[in-house]
C-alpha positions in Angstrom: 0.0 0.0 0.0 1.2 3.5 -0.7 1.4 5.7 2.4 2.0 9.4 2.1 4.0 9.6 5.3 5.1 7.2 8.0 5.6 9.6 10.8 3.8 8.9 14.1 3.2 11.2 17.0 1.4 11.2 20.3 -1.8 13.2 21.0 -2.7 13.6 24.6 -6.4 13.2 25.2 -8.3 13.7 28.5 -8.5 10.0 29.1 -5.8 8.2 27.0 -2.7 8.4 24.9 -3.2 7.8 21.2 -0.7 7.5 18.3 -1.9 9.1 15.1 -0.7 9.4 11.6 -1.9 11.0 8.4 -2.8 8.3 6.0 -3.1 8.6 2.3 -6.8 8.6 1.3 -5.6 6.2 -1.5 -5.3 3.4 1.0 -9.0 3.8 1.7 -10.1 4.6 -1.8 -8.7 1.3 -3.0 -10.8 -1.5 -2.4 -10.2 -4.7 -0.7 -7.4 -7.2 -1.4 -9.6 -8.7 -4.1 -9.5 -5.4 -5.9 -13.2 -4.7 -5.6 -14.5 -1.5 -4.0 -16.7 -2.0 -1.0 -20.4 -1.5 -1.7 -20.3 1.9 -0.1 -17.5 3.1 -2.4 -18.3 1.4 -5.7 -20.2 4.1 -7.6 -21.4 3.5 -11.1 -20.5 6.3 -13.4 -24.1 6.9 -14.3 -25.0 7.5 -10.7 -22.3 10.1 -10.0 -24.2 13.3 -9.6 -22.7 16.8 -10.1 -25.9 18.8 -9.3 -24.5 22.2 -10.3 -27.0 24.8 -9.2 -27.3 28.3 -10.5 -26.7 30.1 -7.2 -23.6 29.8 -5.1 -22.5 31.4 -1.8 -19.4 32.9 -3.5 -17.5 33.0 -6.8 -15.0 30.5 -5.3 -17.8 28.0 -4.4 -19.0 28.2 -8.0 -15.5 27.9 -9.4 -14.8 24.9 -7.2 -17.9 23.0 -8.2 -17.8 23.8 -11.9 -14.2 22.7 -12.3 -14.6 19.5 -10.3 -14.2 16.1 -12.0 -14.0 12.5 -11.0 -10.7 10.7 -11.7 -10.5 6.9 -12.2 -7.3 4.9 -12.6 -8.0 1.4 -14.0 -6.1 -1.7 -12.9 -6.8 -5.3 -13.9 -9.8 -6.3 -11.8 -10.2 -3.0 -9.9 -10.5 0.7 -10.1 -9.1 3.5 -7.9 -11.4 6.4 -7.6 -10.5 10.0 -6.7 -11.4 13.6 -7.5 -9.7 16.3 -9.6 -9.8 19.9 -10.8 -10.2 20.9 -14.4 -7.9 23.8 -15.2 -6.6 25.9 -18.1 -3.0 27.1 -18.4 -1.0 28.5 -21.3 -3.2 27.2 -24.0 -3.6 23.7 -22.4 -6.4 22.1 -20.5 -5.4 19.8 -17.6 -6.8 18.0 -14.6 -4.8 18.3 -11.4 -5.2 15.4 -8.9 -3.3 13.3 -6.4 -0.3 11.1 -7.4 -1.3 8.3 -5.0 -4.1 7.2 -7.3 -1.3 5.3 -9.0 -0.9 3.2 -5.8 -0.5 -0.1 -7.8 1.8 1.0 -10.6 4.7 3.2 -11.4 3.3 6.2 -13.1 5.1 7.3 -16.3 4.8 10.7 -17.8 3.5 10.9 -21.4 2.4 7.2 -21.0 0.2 6.6 -18.0 -3.5 7.4 -18.3 -6.6 8.0 -16.2 -10.3 8.2 -17.0 -11.8 11.7 -16.4 -15.6 11.7 -15.7 -17.9 14.7 -16.0 -21.7 15.1 -16.0 -21.8 14.2 -19.6 -18.4 13.1 -20.7 -15.9 10.3 -20.1 -12.4 11.0 -21.5 -8.9 9.8 -21.2 -6.2 12.0 -19.6 -2.5 11.6 -20.3 -0.1 12.0 -17.4 2.1 15.0 -18.0 3.4 15.6 -14.5 3.8 13.5 -11.4 5.6 14.1 -8.0 5.1 11.1 -5.8 6.8 12.8 -2.8 4.6 15.9 -2.8 1.7 13.7 -4.1 0.5 15.7 -7.1 -0.3 14.5 -10.6 -1.4 16.4 -13.7 -3.2 15.0 -16.7 -3.6 16.6 -20.1 -7.2 16.4 -21.2 -9.3 17.6 -24.2 -11.6 20.5 -23.6 -14.6 19.5 -21.6 -17.9 20.9 -22.6 -19.7 20.2 -19.3 -17.1 21.7 -17.1 -15.7 25.3 -16.7 -11.9 25.3 -16.4 -10.5 27.2 -13.5 -7.4 29.3 -14.2 -4.2 27.8 -13.0 -3.4 30.5 -10.5 -1.5 29.1 -7.5 -1.4 30.6 -4.1 2.1 31.5 -3.2 1.6 32.1 0.6 -0.7 30.9 3.3 -1.8 32.4 6.6 -3.3 30.5 9.6 -7.0 31.0 9.6 -7.3 31.7 5.8 -10.6 30.4 4.6 -10.6 27.7 1.9 -13.1 25.8 -0.3 -12.9 22.5 -2.1 -15.3 20.2 -4.0 -15.0 16.5 -4.4 -16.6 13.0 -4.2 -16.1 11.6 -0.7 -17.4 8.1 -0.2 -20.7 7.2 -2.0 -21.7 10.8 -2.3 -22.4 13.0 -5.2 -20.3 16.1 -5.7 -20.0 17.9 -2.3 -18.5 21.3 -1.5 -16.7 22.0 1.8 -15.5 25.1 3.6 -12.5 25.1 5.9 -9.5 27.0 7.1 -5.8 26.7 7.1 -4.6 25.5 10.5 -0.8 25.0 10.1 2.0 22.9 8.6 1.7 19.2 8.3 4.5 16.6 8.0 6.9 16.7 5.0 5.6 19.3 2.6 1.9 19.2 3.4 -0.2 22.0 4.9 -3.2 21.2 7.2 -6.7 22.5 6.9 -9.7 22.0 9.2 -12.4 20.8 6.9 -13.7 17.3 6.0 -12.4 14.6 3.7 -13.1 10.9 3.1 -12.1 8.2 0.6 -12.8 9.6 -2.8 -11.8 13.2 -1.8 -8.2 12.6 -2.9 -7.1 15.0 -5.7 -9.7 17.7 -4.9 -8.5 21.2 -5.6 -8.5 23.5 -2.5 -9.0 27.2 -3.3 -8.5 30.3 -1.1 -11.0 33.2 -1.0 -9.2 34.8 -4.0 -9.9 31.8 -6.2 -6.2 30.7 -6.1 -5.3 27.1 -6.0 -3.9 26.4 -2.6 -3.3 22.7 -3.1 -4.6 19.2 -3.5 -6.3 17.0 -0.9 -4.1 14.0 -0.2 -4.6 12.5 3.3 -6.4 12.6 6.6 -5.5 11.6 10.1 -6.0 8.2 11.6 -5.9 8.0 15.4 -5.9 5.0 17.7 -8.2 4.9 20.7 -9.7 2.4 23.2 -12.1 1.0 20.5 -9.4 0.8 17.8 -8.4 3.0 14.9 -10.5 6.0 14.0 -10.5 8.2 11.0 -10.2 11.8 11.9 -11.7 13.3 8.8 -11.7 16.9 10.0 -7.9 17.2 9.8 -7.2 17.3 6.1 -3.7 17.3 4.6 -3.1 19.3 1.4 -0.2 19.1 -1.0 0.7 22.7 -1.9 0.2 23.6 -5.5 3.1 26.1 -5.5 5.4 23.0 -5.4 4.4 22.0 -8.9 7.4 22.5 -11.2 5.7 24.6 -13.9 8.7 24.5 -16.2 8.7 20.7 -16.3 4.9 20.6 -16.6 5.0 23.0 -19.6 7.8 21.0 -21.2 5.8 17.8 -21.0 2.7 19.5 -22.3 4.6 20.7 -25.3 6.1 17.2 -25.9 2.7 15.7 -25.8 1.4 18.2 -28.3 4.1 17.1 -30.8 3.4 13.4 -30.2 1.4 11.5 -32.7 0.4 7.8 -32.6 2.4 5.7 -35.0 0.9 5.4 -38.5 -1.1 8.7 -38.4 
């Protein structure tokens, strides 16, 4: 199994000591050893609802929902499900998501693919960027008629308490939108927000109040207690979008643009 980080620390509770660790949502999004998603997570594409309304609390809520897509990585006998954000940048359209959706393979740029699902489309995306340490992946995709691409503007700084918004597909749910706030630095490169996430949320784009991309949902906390392990879904770990190497991303996008299948 692919784990985002292995660090453990102790949280002092009123009644007991518990060791907790952020765990990649991919470990929960993947199914069972047999490779089949549990009944609560196996969502037929036709049943995935987007439910975009005409009124939103803010521009950022609207941008978050209208750019949200579902991402599926297919393996023999199973599928890993996640979320993603449809964006436009320098003449290209891409989907930004979490790298750990490739938990059972070694992702290769300009070769690996994922299925991108929208309210009325199902297309293939070609991997043009992956950073397994930071846990971010980017797919080049065709223009999507049923989605509105967000501009690839990345937040360069963060303040404790900054409000954030993200939309994704946690568990068996249709598209949901969550508010939250930045609470501090996580382990390795992650930042932590107080919000909510669950299996299926991986890859969701987190925006600040300016509509800038703060980062990508990648993991939540798992804590041990008297009754066993518990998922602490209110502590959400986000891979910062400003760590994406834009020069390398653009280089691969240009390479893909020049690539043609043999015989055509």
